C-alpha positions as CSV (number, residue, x, y, z in Angstrom):
1,M,-4.9,2.2,-20.8
2,P,-8.6,0.5,-20.3
3,T,-10.7,1.6,-18.0
4,I,-10.7,-0.5,-14.7
5,K,-13.3,-0.4,-12.2
6,G,-13.7,-1.5,-8.5
7,I,-14.9,-0.9,-5.3
8,A,-12.7,1.8,-3.4
9,Y,-10.7,1.2,-0.5
10,P,-11.4,2.2,2.4
11,L,-15.1,1.1,1.8
12,K,-17.3,4.3,1.0
13,L,-20.8,4.3,1.0
14,K,-22.3,6.9,-2.0
15,D,-25.9,6.9,-3.5
16,G,-26.9,3.7,-1.4
17,G,-24.1,1.6,-2.5
18,L,-20.6,1.2,-2.1
19,E,-18.7,3.6,-3.9
20,V,-16.8,2.7,-6.8
21,V,-13.8,3.9,-8.4
22,S,-11.9,3.4,-11.5
23,D,-7.9,3.6,-13.1
24,T,-5.7,5.4,-10.9
25,A,-7.8,5.8,-8.4
26,L,-8.7,2.2,-7.7
27,L,-4.5,1.0,-7.9
28,R,-4.2,4.1,-5.4
29,S,-6.9,1.8,-3.2
30,H,-5.0,-1.2,-3.6
31,I,-1.8,0.2,-2.3
32,Y,-3.6,1.4,0.7
33,S,-5.2,-1.9,1.0
34,V,-1.9,-3.3,1.1
35,L,-0.3,-0.9,3.2
36,T,-2.8,-1.0,5.7
37,T,-3.5,-4.8,6.4
38,Y,-0.9,-7.0,8.0
39,K,-0.5,-10.5,7.2
40,Q,-2.6,-13.1,9.0
41,E,-5.6,-10.5,9.2
42,R,-7.4,-11.4,5.7
43,I,-9.0,-14.9,6.3
44,L,-9.9,-16.1,2.9
45,N,-6.2,-14.7,1.7
46,P,-3.9,-14.6,4.7
47,A,-0.5,-14.2,2.8
48,F,-1.8,-10.4,1.7
49,G,-0.3,-7.4,2.8
50,L,2.7,-6.7,4.9
51,P,4.9,-8.9,7.1
52,Q,4.4,-7.5,10.5
53,M,6.9,-4.6,11.5
54,V,7.4,-4.9,15.4
55,F,10.5,-4.6,16.2
56,T,12.8,-5.4,19.7
57,S,15.7,-3.9,17.5
58,I,14.7,-1.8,14.2
59,P,16.7,-3.9,11.0
60,A,18.4,-1.7,8.7
61,P,15.9,0.8,6.8
62,S,17.2,-0.9,3.7
63,V,15.4,-4.0,4.8
64,I,12.1,-2.8,5.5
65,T,12.2,-0.8,2.8
66,E,12.6,-3.7,0.3
67,R,10.1,-5.6,2.6
68,I,7.2,-2.7,1.8
69,R,8.3,-2.5,-1.9
70,S,8.3,-5.9,-2.9
71,V,4.8,-6.9,-1.2
72,L,3.3,-3.8,-3.5
73,K,4.6,-5.0,-6.6
74,L,3.8,-8.4,-5.8
75,Y,0.2,-7.4,-5.0
76,V,-0.5,-4.1,-7.4
77,P,2.2,-5.3,-10.7
78,S,0.8,-2.7,-13.0
79,V,2.5,0.0,-10.9
80,S,6.3,1.1,-10.8
81,F,7.2,2.1,-7.1
82,S,10.1,3.8,-5.0
83,V,9.7,3.5,-1.1
84,V,11.6,5.8,1.0
85,I,10.9,5.1,4.4
86,N,12.1,7.5,8.0
87,I,11.9,5.8,11.1
88,Q,10.8,8.1,14.1
89,E,11.0,7.8,17.8
90,G,8.9,5.3,19.3
91,G,9.5,3.0,16.6
92,V,6.9,3.9,14.2
93,V,7.6,4.0,10.3
94,N,6.9,7.1,8.2
95,V,6.2,5.4,4.9
96,K,6.3,7.7,1.6
97,V,5.2,5.6,-1.6
98,D,6.3,7.4,-5.4
99,W,4.5,5.6,-7.7
100,A,3.7,5.8,-11.6
101,V,1.9,3.9,-14.1
102,N,2.9,4.1,-17.8
103,Q,5.8,5.8,-16.6
104,L,3.0,8.5,-15.7
105,P,3.6,9.9,-12.3
106,Q,1.1,10.0,-9.9
107,P,0.2,11.7,-6.2
108,S,2.9,10.3,-3.8
109,I,1.1,8.1,-0.9
110,E,2.3,8.6,2.6
111,Y,1.4,6.3,5.9
112,L,2.4,5.7,9.2
113,L,3.3,2.0,10.3
114,S,2.8,1.7,13.9
């Protein structure tokens, strides 16, 4: 896989400029960016991110899992994903993303959606 470079997410300063990451660290940044952004938050790209997960009643966990997986696949297409969720008290959703690049597993990402 050729080296790809980009700005780290979340933004960090390094040596007087923005931190630049490459390869799997950049892909990890992209995944975090998708998980931490709700649709309509980015003015120039309102379709980017996850749908708002505000529930009056909690849908089947498989519906939430598939929504997250399909959005990740849309915005980070070069990665394969497996998403597992655990709905906690108060409607907090613990998301665990297992991902691989070229069939090489990467460290899991865990994130809380509230």
